[in-house]
mmJSON file of the N, C-alpha and C atoms, coordinates in Angstrom:
{"data_MODEL":{"atom_site":{
"group_PDB":["ATOM","ATOM","ATOM","ATOM","ATOM","ATOM","ATOM","ATOM","ATOM","ATOM","ATOM","ATOM","ATOM","ATOM","ATOM","ATOM","ATOM","ATOM","ATOM","ATOM","ATOM","ATOM","ATOM","ATOM","ATOM","ATOM","ATOM","ATOM","ATOM","ATOM","ATOM","ATOM","ATOM","ATOM","ATOM","ATOM","ATOM","ATOM","ATOM","ATOM","ATOM","ATOM","ATOM","ATOM","ATOM","ATOM","ATOM","ATOM","ATOM","ATOM","ATOM","ATOM","ATOM","ATOM","ATOM","ATOM","ATOM","ATOM","ATOM","ATOM","ATOM","ATOM","ATOM","ATOM","ATOM","ATOM","ATOM","ATOM","ATOM","ATOM","ATOM","ATOM","ATOM","ATOM","ATOM","ATOM","ATOM","ATOM","ATOM","ATOM","ATOM","ATOM","ATOM","ATOM","ATOM","ATOM","ATOM","ATOM","ATOM","ATOM","ATOM","ATOM","ATOM","ATOM","ATOM","ATOM","ATOM","ATOM","ATOM","ATOM","ATOM","ATOM","ATOM","ATOM","ATOM","ATOM","ATOM","ATOM","ATOM","ATOM","ATOM","ATOM","ATOM","ATOM","ATOM","ATOM","ATOM","ATOM","ATOM","ATOM","ATOM","ATOM","ATOM","ATOM","ATOM","ATOM","ATOM","ATOM","ATOM","ATOM","ATOM","ATOM","ATOM","ATOM","ATOM","ATOM","ATOM","ATOM","ATOM","ATOM","ATOM","ATOM","ATOM","ATOM","ATOM","ATOM","ATOM","ATOM","ATOM","ATOM","ATOM","ATOM","ATOM","ATOM","ATOM","ATOM","ATOM","ATOM","ATOM","ATOM","ATOM","ATOM","ATOM","ATOM","ATOM","ATOM","ATOM","ATOM","ATOM","ATOM","ATOM","ATOM","ATOM","ATOM","ATOM","ATOM","ATOM","ATOM","ATOM","ATOM","ATOM","ATOM","ATOM","ATOM","ATOM","ATOM","ATOM","ATOM","ATOM","ATOM","ATOM","ATOM","ATOM","ATOM","ATOM","ATOM","ATOM","ATOM","ATOM","ATOM","ATOM","ATOM","ATOM","ATOM","ATOM","ATOM","ATOM","ATOM","ATOM","ATOM","ATOM","ATOM","ATOM","ATOM","ATOM","ATOM","ATOM","ATOM","ATOM","ATOM","ATOM","ATOM","ATOM","ATOM","ATOM","ATOM","ATOM","ATOM"],
"id":[1,2,3,4,5,6,7,8,9,10,11,12,13,14,15,16,17,18,19,20,21,22,23,24,25,26,27,28,29,30,31,32,33,34,35,36,37,38,39,40,41,42,43,44,45,46,47,48,49,50,51,52,53,54,55,56,57,58,59,60,61,62,63,64,65,66,67,68,69,70,71,72,73,74,75,76,77,78,79,80,81,82,83,84,85,86,87,88,89,90,91,92,93,94,95,96,97,98,99,100,101,102,103,104,105,106,107,108,109,110,111,112,113,114,115,116,117,118,119,120,121,122,123,124,125,126,127,128,129,130,131,132,133,134,135,136,137,138,139,140,141,142,143,144,145,146,147,148,149,150,151,152,153,154,155,156,157,158,159,160,161,162,163,164,165,166,167,168,169,170,171,172,173,174,175,176,177,178,179,180,181,182,183,184,185,186,187,188,189,190,191,192,193,194,195,196,197,198,199,200,201,202,203,204,205,206,207,208,209,210,211,212,213,214,215,216,217,218,219,220,221,222,223,224,225,226,227,228],
"type_symbol":["N","C","C","N","C","C","N","C","C","N","C","C","N","C","C","N","C","C","N","C","C","N","C","C","N","C","C","N","C","C","N","C","C","N","C","C","N","C","C","N","C","C","N","C","C","N","C","C","N","C","C","N","C","C","N","C","C","N","C","C","N","C","C","N","C","C","N","C","C","N","C","C","N","C","C","N","C","C","N","C","C","N","C","C","N","C","C","N","C","C","N","C","C","N","C","C","N","C","C","N","C","C","N","C","C","N","C","C","N","C","C","N","C","C","N","C","C","N","C","C","N","C","C","N","C","C","N","C","C","N","C","C","N","C","C","N","C","C","N","C","C","N","C","C","N","C","C","N","C","C","N","C","C","N","C","C","N","C","C","N","C","C","N","C","C","N","C","C","N","C","C","N","C","C","N","C","C","N","C","C","N","C","C","N","C","C","N","C","C","N","C","C","N","C","C","N","C","C","N","C","C","N","C","C","N","C","C","N","C","C","N","C","C","N","C","C","N","C","C","N","C","C","N","C","C","N","C","C"],
"label_atom_id":["N","CA","C","N","CA","C","N","CA","C","N","CA","C","N","CA","C","N","CA","C","N","CA","C","N","CA","C","N","CA","C","N","CA","C","N","CA","C","N","CA","C","N","CA","C","N","CA","C","N","CA","C","N","CA","C","N","CA","C","N","CA","C","N","CA","C","N","CA","C","N","CA","C","N","CA","C","N","CA","C","N","CA","C","N","CA","C","N","CA","C","N","CA","C","N","CA","C","N","CA","C","N","CA","C","N","CA","C","N","CA","C","N","CA","C","N","CA","C","N","CA","C","N","CA","C","N","CA","C","N","CA","C","N","CA","C","N","CA","C","N","CA","C","N","CA","C","N","CA","C","N","CA","C","N","CA","C","N","CA","C","N","CA","C","N","CA","C","N","CA","C","N","CA","C","N","CA","C","N","CA","C","N","CA","C","N","CA","C","N","CA","C","N","CA","C","N","CA","C","N","CA","C","N","CA","C","N","CA","C","N","CA","C","N","CA","C","N","CA","C","N","CA","C","N","CA","C","N","CA","C","N","CA","C","N","CA","C","N","CA","C","N","CA","C","N","CA","C","N","CA","C","N","CA","C","N","CA","C","N","CA","C","N","CA","C"],
"label_alt_id":[null,null,null,null,null,null,null,null,null,null,null,null,null,null,null,null,null,null,null,null,null,null,null,null,null,null,null,null,null,null,null,null,null,null,null,null,null,null,null,null,null,null,null,null,null,null,null,null,null,null,null,null,null,null,null,null,null,null,null,null,null,null,null,null,null,null,null,null,null,null,null,null,null,null,null,null,null,null,null,null,null,null,null,null,null,null,null,null,null,null,null,null,null,null,null,null,null,null,null,null,null,null,null,null,null,null,null,null,null,null,null,null,null,null,null,null,null,null,null,null,null,null,null,null,null,null,null,null,null,null,null,null,null,null,null,null,null,null,null,null,null,null,null,null,null,null,null,null,null,null,null,null,null,null,null,null,null,null,null,null,null,null,null,null,null,null,null,null,null,null,null,null,null,null,null,null,null,null,null,null,null,null,null,null,null,null,null,null,null,null,null,null,null,null,null,null,null,null,null,null,null,null,null,null,null,null,null,null,null,null,null,null,null,null,null,null,null,null,null,null,null,null,null,null,null,null,null,null],
"label_comp_id":["MET","MET","MET","ALA","ALA","ALA","TRP","TRP","TRP","TYR","TYR","TYR","GLU","GLU","GLU","SER","SER","SER","GLN","GLN","GLN","SER","SER","SER","CYS","CYS","CYS","ALA","ALA","ALA","VAL","VAL","VAL","CYS","CYS","CYS","ASN","ASN","ASN","ASP","ASP","ASP","LYS","LYS","LYS","ILE","ILE","ILE","GLY","GLY","GLY","LYS","LYS","LYS","ARG","ARG","ARG","TYR","TYR","TYR","PHE","PHE","PHE","TRP","TRP","TRP","GLN","GLN","GLN","ASP","ASP","ASP","LYS","LYS","LYS","PRO","PRO","PRO","ARG","ARG","ARG","LEU","LEU","LEU","VAL","VAL","VAL","GLY","GLY","GLY","PRO","PRO","PRO","ASP","ASP","ASP","LYS","LYS","LYS","ASP","ASP","ASP","VAL","VAL","VAL","ARG","ARG","ARG","ASP","ASP","ASP","CYS","CYS","CYS","ALA","ALA","ALA","TYR","TYR","TYR","VAL","VAL","VAL","ASP","ASP","ASP","GLU","GLU","GLU","GLY","GLY","GLY","THR","THR","THR","ALA","ALA","ALA","ARG","ARG","ARG","ALA","ALA","ALA","LEU","LEU","LEU","ALA","ALA","ALA","PRO","PRO","PRO","THR","THR","THR","HIS","HIS","HIS","LYS","LYS","LYS","LEU","LEU","LEU","VAL","VAL","VAL","CYS","CYS","CYS","HIS","HIS","HIS","ALA","ALA","ALA","CYS","CYS","CYS","TYR","TYR","TYR","LEU","LEU","LEU","HIS","HIS","HIS","ARG","ARG","ARG","PHE","PHE","PHE","GLY","GLY","GLY","ASP","ASP","ASP","VAL","VAL","VAL","GLN","GLN","GLN","ALA","ALA","ALA","LEU","LEU","LEU","MET","MET","MET","PRO","PRO","PRO","PRO","PRO","PRO","LYS","LYS","LYS","ALA","ALA","ALA"],
"label_asym_id":["A","A","A","A","A","A","A","A","A","A","A","A","A","A","A","A","A","A","A","A","A","A","A","A","A","A","A","A","A","A","A","A","A","A","A","A","A","A","A","A","A","A","A","A","A","A","A","A","A","A","A","A","A","A","A","A","A","A","A","A","A","A","A","A","A","A","A","A","A","A","A","A","A","A","A","A","A","A","A","A","A","A","A","A","A","A","A","A","A","A","A","A","A","A","A","A","A","A","A","A","A","A","A","A","A","A","A","A","A","A","A","A","A","A","A","A","A","A","A","A","A","A","A","A","A","A","A","A","A","A","A","A","A","A","A","A","A","A","A","A","A","A","A","A","A","A","A","A","A","A","A","A","A","A","A","A","A","A","A","A","A","A","A","A","A","A","A","A","A","A","A","A","A","A","A","A","A","A","A","A","A","A","A","A","A","A","A","A","A","A","A","A","A","A","A","A","A","A","A","A","A","A","A","A","A","A","A","A","A","A","A","A","A","A","A","A","A","A","A","A","A","A","A","A","A","A","A","A"],
"label_entity_id":["1","1","1","1","1","1","1","1","1","1","1","1","1","1","1","1","1","1","1","1","1","1","1","1","1","1","1","1","1","1","1","1","1","1","1","1","1","1","1","1","1","1","1","1","1","1","1","1","1","1","1","1","1","1","1","1","1","1","1","1","1","1","1","1","1","1","1","1","1","1","1","1","1","1","1","1","1","1","1","1","1","1","1","1","1","1","1","1","1","1","1","1","1","1","1","1","1","1","1","1","1","1","1","1","1","1","1","1","1","1","1","1","1","1","1","1","1","1","1","1","1","1","1","1","1","1","1","1","1","1","1","1","1","1","1","1","1","1","1","1","1","1","1","1","1","1","1","1","1","1","1","1","1","1","1","1","1","1","1","1","1","1","1","1","1","1","1","1","1","1","1","1","1","1","1","1","1","1","1","1","1","1","1","1","1","1","1","1","1","1","1","1","1","1","1","1","1","1","1","1","1","1","1","1","1","1","1","1","1","1","1","1","1","1","1","1","1","1","1","1","1","1","1","1","1","1","1","1"],
"label_seq_id":[1,1,1,2,2,2,3,3,3,4,4,4,5,5,5,6,6,6,7,7,7,8,8,8,9,9,9,10,10,10,11,11,11,12,12,12,13,13,13,14,14,14,15,15,15,16,16,16,17,17,17,18,18,18,19,19,19,20,20,20,21,21,21,22,22,22,23,23,23,24,24,24,25,25,25,26,26,26,27,27,27,28,28,28,29,29,29,30,30,30,31,31,31,32,32,32,33,33,33,34,34,34,35,35,35,36,36,36,37,37,37,38,38,38,39,39,39,40,40,40,41,41,41,42,42,42,43,43,43,44,44,44,45,45,45,46,46,46,47,47,47,48,48,48,49,49,49,50,50,50,51,51,51,52,52,52,53,53,53,54,54,54,55,55,55,56,56,56,57,57,57,58,58,58,59,59,59,60,60,60,61,61,61,62,62,62,63,63,63,64,64,64,65,65,65,66,66,66,67,67,67,68,68,68,69,69,69,70,70,70,71,71,71,72,72,72,73,73,73,74,74,74,75,75,75,76,76,76],
"pdbx_PDB_ins_code":[null,null,null,null,null,null,null,null,null,null,null,null,null,null,null,null,null,null,null,null,null,null,null,null,null,null,null,null,null,null,null,null,null,null,null,null,null,null,null,null,null,null,null,null,null,null,null,null,null,null,null,null,null,null,null,null,null,null,null,null,null,null,null,null,null,null,null,null,null,null,null,null,null,null,null,null,null,null,null,null,null,null,null,null,null,null,null,null,null,null,null,null,null,null,null,null,null,null,null,null,null,null,null,null,null,null,null,null,null,null,null,null,null,null,null,null,null,null,null,null,null,null,null,null,null,null,null,null,null,null,null,null,null,null,null,null,null,null,null,null,null,null,null,null,null,null,null,null,null,null,null,null,null,null,null,null,null,null,null,null,null,null,null,null,null,null,null,null,null,null,null,null,null,null,null,null,null,null,null,null,null,null,null,null,null,null,null,null,null,null,null,null,null,null,null,null,null,null,null,null,null,null,null,null,null,null,null,null,null,null,null,null,null,null,null,null,null,null,null,null,null,null,null,null,null,null,null,null],
"Cartn_x":[80.229,79.664,78.224,77.493,76.029,75.447,74.061,73.406,73.063,72.863,72.491,73.55,74.914,75.921,75.994,75.778,75.934,74.671,73.559,72.163,72.141,71.263,71.099,69.841,69.737,68.431,67.703,66.275,65.112,64.6,65.212,64.605,65.671,66.836,68.06,68.764,68.862,69.466,71.213,71.498,72.818,73.156,74.364,75.001,74.834,74.356,74.292,75.73,76.617,77.875,78.23,79.174,79.556,79.245,78.662,78.23,78.896,79.547,80.326,79.324,79.951,78.896,78.191,78.826,78.339,77.485,77.587,76.636,75.34,74.01,72.91,72.585,72.167,71.739,70.453,70.694,69.222,68.16,67.034,65.594,64.983,64.201,63.038,61.888,61.338,59.766,58.99,58.013,56.723,55.664,54.654,53.698,52.701,52.792,51.941,52.76,53.688,54.868,55.255,55.43,56.097,57.6,58.246,59.727,60.354,61.563,62.543,63.857,64.566,66.08,66.621,67.554,68.347,69.396,69.589,70.817,70.122,68.768,68.273,67.53,67.786,67.043,68.097,68.033,68.98,68.419,69.59,69.243,68.179,67.937,66.491,65.26,65.27,64.045,64.005,65.124,65.258,64.698,65.167,64.606,63.25,62.751,61.288,60.272,60.827,60.239,60.559,61.304,61.742,60.783,59.686,58.469,57.667,57.513,56.777,57.354,58.883,59.147,60.532,60.684,61.949,62.949,64.3,65.44,65.724,65.798,65.947,67.077,68.001,69.323,68.727,69.532,69.115,68.649,69.525,69.178,67.858,67.433,66.129,65.123,65.114,64.339,63.838,64.925,64.708,63.862,64.233,63.743,62.104,61.859,60.725,59.81,60.176,59.441,59.536,60.769,61.169,59.974,59.577,58.64,57.315,56.972,55.768,55.553,56.797,56.648,56.533,57.184,56.731,55.421,54.711,53.398,52.255,52.427,51.573,51.458,50.245,49.96,50.641,50.85,51.208,50.462,50.819,50.249,49.778,48.347,47.667,47.991],
"Cartn_y":[236.488,237.149,237.44,238.427,238.506,238.04,237.406,236.623,237.822,238.932,240.034,240.604,240.415,241.114,240.758,239.426,239.397,239.622,240.038,240.522,241.865,242.263,243.678,244.088,245.449,246.043,245.967,245.673,245.455,246.658,248.04,249.32,249.689,249.787,250.564,249.329,248.247,247.144,246.997,248.141,247.963,247.004,246.319,245.184,245.773,245.314,245.708,245.586,244.467,244.764,244.545,244.581,244.568,245.781,245.54,246.816,246.63,247.917,248.023,248.52,248.3,248.475,249.781,250.717,252.145,252.593,251.66,251.698,251.402,251.759,251.441,250.215,249.04,247.633,247.852,247.091,246.942,246.443,246.718,246.244,245.227,244.53,243.497,244.317,244.587,245.354,244.598,244.047,243.255,244.0,243.175,243.922,244.987,244.309,245.411,246.184,246.741,247.751,247.32,245.936,245.301,245.639,245.968,246.341,245.543,245.107,244.15,244.82,245.057,245.455,244.27,243.955,243.061,242.5,243.619,243.047,242.268,242.06,241.333,239.757,239.904,238.68,237.83,236.577,235.595,234.945,234.15,233.87,232.842,231.915,231.007,231.76,232.808,233.722,234.709,234.836,235.801,234.839,233.387,232.59,232.308,232.139,232.137,233.404,234.432,235.847,236.124,235.658,235.839,235.951,235.01,235.064,236.411,237.145,237.899,239.256,239.323,240.58,240.85,242.105,242.653,243.137,242.936,243.409,244.923,245.888,247.138,247.793,248.565,249.404,250.336,250.868,251.875,253.23,253.497,254.849,254.583,253.594,253.507,253.401,252.941,252.736,254.03,255.015,255.832,257.043,257.014,257.794,257.167,255.881,255.449,254.931,254.591,253.866,254.748,255.399,255.923,256.862,258.048,258.728,258.319,257.079,256.561,255.988,255.272,254.618,255.632,256.785,257.752,258.157,258.254,258.878,257.643,256.482,255.47,255.49,255.075,254.952,253.61,253.373,252.234,251.008,249.613,248.549,248.397,247.859,247.477,246.21],
"Cartn_z":[-25.057,-26.007,-25.967,-26.091,-25.716,-27.083,-26.789,-28.131,-29.075,-28.831,-30.138,-30.741,-30.262,-31.051,-32.472,-32.95,-34.179,-34.822,-34.252,-34.757,-35.549,-36.367,-36.958,-36.501,-36.475,-36.063,-37.015,-36.541,-37.421,-38.311,-37.49,-38.296,-39.187,-38.857,-39.766,-40.278,-39.935,-40.42,-40.313,-39.168,-38.981,-37.76,-37.894,-37.005,-35.627,-34.618,-33.2,-32.443,-32.84,-32.44,-30.857,-30.529,-28.911,-28.432,-27.169,-26.297,-25.076,-24.73,-23.304,-22.256,-20.91,-20.046,-19.836,-20.316,-20.514,-21.395,-22.6,-23.837,-23.607,-24.106,-23.872,-24.988,-24.286,-25.151,-26.036,-26.933,-27.807,-27.127,-27.55,-27.043,-28.062,-27.311,-28.272,-27.944,-29.157,-29.144,-29.51,-28.843,-29.498,-30.135,-30.599,-31.272,-30.33,-29.297,-28.48,-27.621,-28.089,-27.608,-26.328,-26.139,-25.037,-25.389,-24.256,-24.583,-23.633,-23.866,-22.97,-23.399,-22.392,-22.39,-22.685,-23.774,-23.739,-23.105,-22.118,-21.039,-20.072,-19.979,-19.071,-19.631,-20.897,-21.769,-22.098,-21.284,-22.217,-23.331,-23.813,-25.275,-25.276,-24.439,-24.696,-24.641,-23.903,-23.946,-25.253,-25.842,-26.853,-28.047,-28.112,-29.324,-29.013,-27.941,-27.673,-28.1,-27.929,-28.393,-29.797,-30.587,-31.944,-32.982,-32.911,-33.829,-33.726,-32.481,-32.158,-31.955,-31.631,-31.204,-32.309,-32.318,-33.257,-32.411,-33.027,-32.209,-32.746,-32.077,-32.249,-31.538,-32.317,-31.59,-30.623,-29.928,-28.861,-29.629,-30.452,-31.351,-32.157,-32.849,-33.415,-32.304,-31.422,-30.15,-29.711,-29.201,-29.144,-30.061,-31.153,-32.286,-32.557,-32.628,-33.019,-31.728,-30.653,-29.958,-28.419,-28.084,-26.76,-26.277,-27.246,-26.89,-26.453,-27.411,-27.47,-25.966,-25.316,-24.115,-23.022,-23.225,-22.196,-21.993,-23.099,-23.277,-22.896,-23.087,-22.481,-20.759,-20.708,-19.528,-18.885,-17.551,-17.142,-17.034,-17.367,-17.328,-16.159,-15.998,-14.82,-14.204],
"occupancy":[1.0,1.0,1.0,1.0,1.0,1.0,1.0,1.0,1.0,1.0,1.0,1.0,1.0,1.0,1.0,1.0,1.0,1.0,1.0,1.0,1.0,1.0,1.0,1.0,1.0,1.0,1.0,1.0,1.0,1.0,1.0,1.0,1.0,1.0,1.0,1.0,1.0,1.0,1.0,1.0,1.0,1.0,1.0,1.0,1.0,1.0,1.0,1.0,1.0,1.0,1.0,1.0,1.0,1.0,1.0,1.0,1.0,1.0,1.0,1.0,1.0,1.0,1.0,1.0,1.0,1.0,1.0,1.0,1.0,1.0,1.0,1.0,1.0,1.0,1.0,1.0,1.0,1.0,1.0,1.0,1.0,1.0,1.0,1.0,1.0,1.0,1.0,1.0,1.0,1.0,1.0,1.0,1.0,1.0,1.0,1.0,1.0,1.0,1.0,1.0,1.0,1.0,1.0,1.0,1.0,1.0,1.0,1.0,1.0,1.0,1.0,1.0,1.0,1.0,1.0,1.0,1.0,1.0,1.0,1.0,1.0,1.0,1.0,1.0,1.0,1.0,1.0,1.0,1.0,1.0,1.0,1.0,1.0,1.0,1.0,1.0,1.0,1.0,1.0,1.0,1.0,1.0,1.0,1.0,1.0,1.0,1.0,1.0,1.0,1.0,1.0,1.0,1.0,1.0,1.0,1.0,1.0,1.0,1.0,1.0,1.0,1.0,1.0,1.0,1.0,1.0,1.0,1.0,1.0,1.0,1.0,1.0,1.0,1.0,1.0,1.0,1.0,1.0,1.0,1.0,1.0,1.0,1.0,1.0,1.0,1.0,1.0,1.0,1.0,1.0,1.0,1.0,1.0,1.0,1.0,1.0,1.0,1.0,1.0,1.0,1.0,1.0,1.0,1.0,1.0,1.0,1.0,1.0,1.0,1.0,1.0,1.0,1.0,1.0,1.0,1.0,1.0,1.0,1.0,1.0,1.0,1.0,1.0,1.0,1.0,1.0,1.0,1.0],
"B_iso_or_equiv":[0.0,0.0,0.0,0.0,0.0,0.0,0.0,0.0,0.0,0.0,0.0,0.0,0.0,0.0,0.0,0.0,0.0,0.0,0.0,0.0,0.0,0.0,0.0,0.0,0.0,0.0,0.0,0.0,0.0,0.0,0.0,0.0,0.0,0.0,0.0,0.0,0.0,0.0,0.0,0.0,0.0,0.0,0.0,0.0,0.0,0.0,0.0,0.0,0.0,0.0,0.0,0.0,0.0,0.0,0.0,0.0,0.0,0.0,0.0,0.0,0.0,0.0,0.0,0.0,0.0,0.0,0.0,0.0,0.0,0.0,0.0,0.0,0.0,0.0,0.0,0.0,0.0,0.0,0.0,0.0,0.0,0.0,0.0,0.0,0.0,0.0,0.0,0.0,0.0,0.0,0.0,0.0,0.0,0.0,0.0,0.0,0.0,0.0,0.0,0.0,0.0,0.0,0.0,0.0,0.0,0.0,0.0,0.0,0.0,0.0,0.0,0.0,0.0,0.0,0.0,0.0,0.0,0.0,0.0,0.0,0.0,0.0,0.0,0.0,0.0,0.0,0.0,0.0,0.0,0.0,0.0,0.0,0.0,0.0,0.0,0.0,0.0,0.0,0.0,0.0,0.0,0.0,0.0,0.0,0.0,0.0,0.0,0.0,0.0,0.0,0.0,0.0,0.0,0.0,0.0,0.0,0.0,0.0,0.0,0.0,0.0,0.0,0.0,0.0,0.0,0.0,0.0,0.0,0.0,0.0,0.0,0.0,0.0,0.0,0.0,0.0,0.0,0.0,0.0,0.0,0.0,0.0,0.0,0.0,0.0,0.0,0.0,0.0,0.0,0.0,0.0,0.0,0.0,0.0,0.0,0.0,0.0,0.0,0.0,0.0,0.0,0.0,0.0,0.0,0.0,0.0,0.0,0.0,0.0,0.0,0.0,0.0,0.0,0.0,0.0,0.0,0.0,0.0,0.0,0.0,0.0,0.0,0.0,0.0,0.0,0.0,0.0,0.0],
"pdbx_formal_charge":[null,null,null,null,null,null,null,null,null,null,null,null,null,null,null,null,null,null,null,null,null,null,null,null,null,null,null,null,null,null,null,null,null,null,null,null,null,null,null,null,null,null,null,null,null,null,null,null,null,null,null,null,null,null,null,null,null,null,null,null,null,null,null,null,null,null,null,null,null,null,null,null,null,null,null,null,null,null,null,null,null,null,null,null,null,null,null,null,null,null,null,null,null,null,null,null,null,null,null,null,null,null,null,null,null,null,null,null,null,null,null,null,null,null,null,null,null,null,null,null,null,null,null,null,null,null,null,null,null,null,null,null,null,null,null,null,null,null,null,null,null,null,null,null,null,null,null,null,null,null,null,null,null,null,null,null,null,null,null,null,null,null,null,null,null,null,null,null,null,null,null,null,null,null,null,null,null,null,null,null,null,null,null,null,null,null,null,null,null,null,null,null,null,null,null,null,null,null,null,null,null,null,null,null,null,null,null,null,null,null,null,null,null,null,null,null,null,null,null,null,null,null,null,null,null,null,null,null],
"auth_seq_id":[1,1,1,2,2,2,3,3,3,4,4,4,5,5,5,6,6,6,7,7,7,8,8,8,9,9,9,10,10,10,11,11,11,12,12,12,13,13,13,14,14,14,15,15,15,16,16,16,17,17,17,18,18,18,19,19,19,20,20,20,21,21,21,22,22,22,23,23,23,24,24,24,25,25,25,26,26,26,27,27,27,28,28,28,29,29,29,30,30,30,31,31,31,32,32,32,33,33,33,34,34,34,35,35,35,36,36,36,37,37,37,38,38,38,39,39,39,40,40,40,41,41,41,42,42,42,43,43,43,44,44,44,45,45,45,46,46,46,47,47,47,48,48,48,49,49,49,50,50,50,51,51,51,52,52,52,53,53,53,54,54,54,55,55,55,56,56,56,57,57,57,58,58,58,59,59,59,60,60,60,61,61,61,62,62,62,63,63,63,64,64,64,65,65,65,66,66,66,67,67,67,68,68,68,69,69,69,70,70,70,71,71,71,72,72,72,73,73,73,74,74,74,75,75,75,76,76,76],
"auth_comp_id":["MET","MET","MET","ALA","ALA","ALA","TRP","TRP","TRP","TYR","TYR","TYR","GLU","GLU","GLU","SER","SER","SER","GLN","GLN","GLN","SER","SER","SER","CYS","CYS","CYS","ALA","ALA","ALA","VAL","VAL","VAL","CYS","CYS","CYS","ASN","ASN","ASN","ASP","ASP","ASP","LYS","LYS","LYS","ILE","ILE","ILE","GLY","GLY","GLY","LYS","LYS","LYS","ARG","ARG","ARG","TYR","TYR","TYR","PHE","PHE","PHE","TRP","TRP","TRP","GLN","GLN","GLN","ASP","ASP","ASP","LYS","LYS","LYS","PRO","PRO","PRO","ARG","ARG","ARG","LEU","LEU","LEU","VAL","VAL","VAL","GLY","GLY","GLY","PRO","PRO","PRO","ASP","ASP","ASP","LYS","LYS","LYS","ASP","ASP","ASP","VAL","VAL","VAL","ARG","ARG","ARG","ASP","ASP","ASP","CYS","CYS","CYS","ALA","ALA","ALA","TYR","TYR","TYR","VAL","VAL","VAL","ASP","ASP","ASP","GLU","GLU","GLU","GLY","GLY","GLY","THR","THR","THR","ALA","ALA","ALA","ARG","ARG","ARG","ALA","ALA","ALA","LEU","LEU","LEU","ALA","ALA","ALA","PRO","PRO","PRO","THR","THR","THR","HIS","HIS","HIS","LYS","LYS","LYS","LEU","LEU","LEU","VAL","VAL","VAL","CYS","CYS","CYS","HIS","HIS","HIS","ALA","ALA","ALA","CYS","CYS","CYS","TYR","TYR","TYR","LEU","LEU","LEU","HIS","HIS","HIS","ARG","ARG","ARG","PHE","PHE","PHE","GLY","GLY","GLY","ASP","ASP","ASP","VAL","VAL","VAL","GLN","GLN","GLN","ALA","ALA","ALA","LEU","LEU","LEU","MET","MET","MET","PRO","PRO","PRO","PRO","PRO","PRO","LYS","LYS","LYS","ALA","ALA","ALA"],
"auth_asym_id":["A","A","A","A","A","A","A","A","A","A","A","A","A","A","A","A","A","A","A","A","A","A","A","A","A","A","A","A","A","A","A","A","A","A","A","A","A","A","A","A","A","A","A","A","A","A","A","A","A","A","A","A","A","A","A","A","A","A","A","A","A","A","A","A","A","A","A","A","A","A","A","A","A","A","A","A","A","A","A","A","A","A","A","A","A","A","A","A","A","A","A","A","A","A","A","A","A","A","A","A","A","A","A","A","A","A","A","A","A","A","A","A","A","A","A","A","A","A","A","A","A","A","A","A","A","A","A","A","A","A","A","A","A","A","A","A","A","A","A","A","A","A","A","A","A","A","A","A","A","A","A","A","A","A","A","A","A","A","A","A","A","A","A","A","A","A","A","A","A","A","A","A","A","A","A","A","A","A","A","A","A","A","A","A","A","A","A","A","A","A","A","A","A","A","A","A","A","A","A","A","A","A","A","A","A","A","A","A","A","A","A","A","A","A","A","A","A","A","A","A","A","A","A","A","A","A","A","A"],
"auth_atom_id":["N","CA","C","N","CA","C","N","CA","C","N","CA","C","N","CA","C","N","CA","C","N","CA","C","N","CA","C","N","CA","C","N","CA","C","N","CA","C","N","CA","C","N","CA","C","N","CA","C","N","CA","C","N","CA","C","N","CA","C","N","CA","C","N","CA","C","N","CA","C","N","CA","C","N","CA","C","N","CA","C","N","CA","C","N","CA","C","N","CA","C","N","CA","C","N","CA","C","N","CA","C","N","CA","C","N","CA","C","N","CA","C","N","CA","C","N","CA","C","N","CA","C","N","CA","C","N","CA","C","N","CA","C","N","CA","C","N","CA","C","N","CA","C","N","CA","C","N","CA","C","N","CA","C","N","CA","C","N","CA","C","N","CA","C","N","CA","C","N","CA","C","N","CA","C","N","CA","C","N","CA","C","N","CA","C","N","CA","C","N","CA","C","N","CA","C","N","CA","C","N","CA","C","N","CA","C","N","CA","C","N","CA","C","N","CA","C","N","CA","C","N","CA","C","N","CA","C","N","CA","C","N","CA","C","N","CA","C","N","CA","C","N","CA","C","N","CA","C","N","CA","C","N","CA","C","N","CA","C","N","CA","C","N","CA","C"],
"pdbx_PDB_model_num":[1,1,1,1,1,1,1,1,1,1,1,1,1,1,1,1,1,1,1,1,1,1,1,1,1,1,1,1,1,1,1,1,1,1,1,1,1,1,1,1,1,1,1,1,1,1,1,1,1,1,1,1,1,1,1,1,1,1,1,1,1,1,1,1,1,1,1,1,1,1,1,1,1,1,1,1,1,1,1,1,1,1,1,1,1,1,1,1,1,1,1,1,1,1,1,1,1,1,1,1,1,1,1,1,1,1,1,1,1,1,1,1,1,1,1,1,1,1,1,1,1,1,1,1,1,1,1,1,1,1,1,1,1,1,1,1,1,1,1,1,1,1,1,1,1,1,1,1,1,1,1,1,1,1,1,1,1,1,1,1,1,1,1,1,1,1,1,1,1,1,1,1,1,1,1,1,1,1,1,1,1,1,1,1,1,1,1,1,1,1,1,1,1,1,1,1,1,1,1,1,1,1,1,1,1,1,1,1,1,1,1,1,1,1,1,1,1,1,1,1,1,1,1,1,1,1,1,1]
}}}
């Protein structure tokens, strides 16, 4: 079981639940729009990021943050 399955989205408050390999995983979004795909974040790292990052489901991420990420210049 992945660490995020029992968590809820910070935007829509829906439970994340089990994700299959073909489904998009939730994201951790930081205050400076630092985005991390939860598929690559282990539980220890997630705990360390919890005070500053919010867990966001894939649908809310695309709706609220996805287009912003596409328009932002790459980090140097």
